[in-house]
N, C-alpha and C positions, 0 to 999 in steps of 0.2 A: 504494500500500500504506500502511496506517495506521502511525503511529509506535508505538514501544514505549509501553506504558501501565503505570501502577502502580495496583494495587488493594489496599486494606488487607486483611490476612489472607492474601493470596496473594503479594504482592510484584510485581516487574516481570514483565510478559508481553511476549514477543517475537513479532511477527507473522511469518507465513509462509504458504506455499501447500501444501496437501496434494493427494492424488490426486483426480481428478474434480471439480476446482474447489472442493474443501473449503477453508475458511479455517482455518488452524491457528495457535493461540496456544500457545507453549511457556512454561512457568514457568521463569524465568531461574535462580532459586535452588531447585533441587529439594530437597524435604524429605528429611532423613536418617532412615533406619530403623535403630533399634537392633536390631531383629529380624534384619535382613540385614546390618547393619554397612556400609551404603552408601546413597548418595542414590537416590531413586526418581524417575525422570523422570515429568513430568506435562504433558499437553497438553489443550487445549480445542479441539474440532473443531466447526466450524459449517458447516452446509450451506445454501447459498442466501443467506447474509448475511455482512456484515462486522461486524454489530452485536454486540459482545462482551456488551453488557448483556442480550441475550436468553438467555444461559447462566445457570445457577443458580450465581452466583458465591459465594453464602453456603454452598452445599453444597461447592463446590470448596475454599473456605477451611476448612470443617469437616473434610473428609477430609485435607487437607494437614496440618492441625494435630493430627490424631490418627492419623497414618499407620499406626503399628503396630497400633492397634485394628482398622483396616479390613483390613490385611494378614492378621492373625490370623483375622478373621471370614471372609475369602475362603478361607483355607487350611482352616478347619474345614468350610466349605460343600463344598469339593472332596472332603474326606475322607468326609463324609456321602454325597455323590453317588457316590463310589467304592464305598462299602459297599452302596448301594442297587442299583447297576448296574455291576459291574466290567467287563462286556463293552464298554460305552461307552468305557471308558478303554483298551481293548485287552488286558485281563487276564481270566484266569479267576478264579473265586471264591478258589481256593487261592492263586493268585499275588497277589491283593489283600490277603490276610490280614496280611502283615508291615507294610503301610502303615497299617492301620486303627488300630493302637495308638500310632502315633507322635505326639508332641506337635507343635504347629505349627512350632516351631523346627527340627525335623528332617524335616518333610514334604518330599518330593523335587521341589519347584518352586522355580525361581530366576529372577532377573532381572525383578523386578516393575516394571511401568509402569502409569501411570494415564492413561486416555483418557476425557475427559468429552465427552458429546454433549448435545444439547438435551433429550432425553427419558430418558436413562439414562447410566450410566458403566461403563467396563470396567476391571477389574483384570486386566491381561494379564501372565501369567507366560511370558516369552519362551523359557524353557528348563525342562526337567524330565526326570526319569528314567522317567516313565510313557510307554508307547507312544503315547498320544494326542498327546504333546508334539512328535512328529516331523512336520514340521520347524520349525513356528512357535510351539510352545507351546500354551497354552490360555487362555481368558478366563473370568473370573467376571463376569457382568453383574449390576449393582446397579440397583435402582429406589430412588433416594434413598439411605437408609442400610442397605437390606436386600438381601442377595444373592438373586437369583431364578433363575439358571440358569448352567450351564457351557456354553461354546461350544467346539466342536471346530474348531480353526483349521488342521487338517492340509491342507485343500483351498484355503486362502486364498492370496492372492498377497502376497508381501512388500511392505511399504509402499514401500520404495525402488524395487522393480520396478514397482509400480502408478503411482508418481509419474513414473517414467521413460517408461513406455509408454502411460500414460493408462488402464490397466486398472482395472476396478472394485475388485478386491481382496476382495469379499465376495459371491461368487456363490451365496449361500444355503448357508453352511456348516451342518453338522448342529448341532442345539442340544439341550441336555438341561435340562429343567426339573426342579427337585427341591423 
């Protein structure tokens, strides 16, 4: 296993193994969000390589350095997707109404985490009060700096379970492009 590495703009990265042979690098000093009043865990997940330089480290540094801007963008995107298709989130149109006028700071998604992959990154809200969030939350998938879809994680396998039993953890969850 590779030793810890330091990357300017990101800080120290700690190596580890994820499920299905994924190489996992955890950001040692998680960025603190003023929006959530807490640190936001961040990981870089690599498939088929230990080469951290294959990841878009400039993008990782950009997101970590402007964490609240990206959290707010993700929350706005979910709110817009909820307005467009409340049923995807497990709500009727009438049930979704109270959420649509909420500012990002009050939107009912909690425990944000960042997961960077080679071709996209996910803003995972591990908890929330929307039905879609049971039991694993939901993810906003970004292509670079732009959110592109919401993923329903209700049929996913918990990362801890997947690592323990070698399960895939992503058996083709439903996706919502907006």
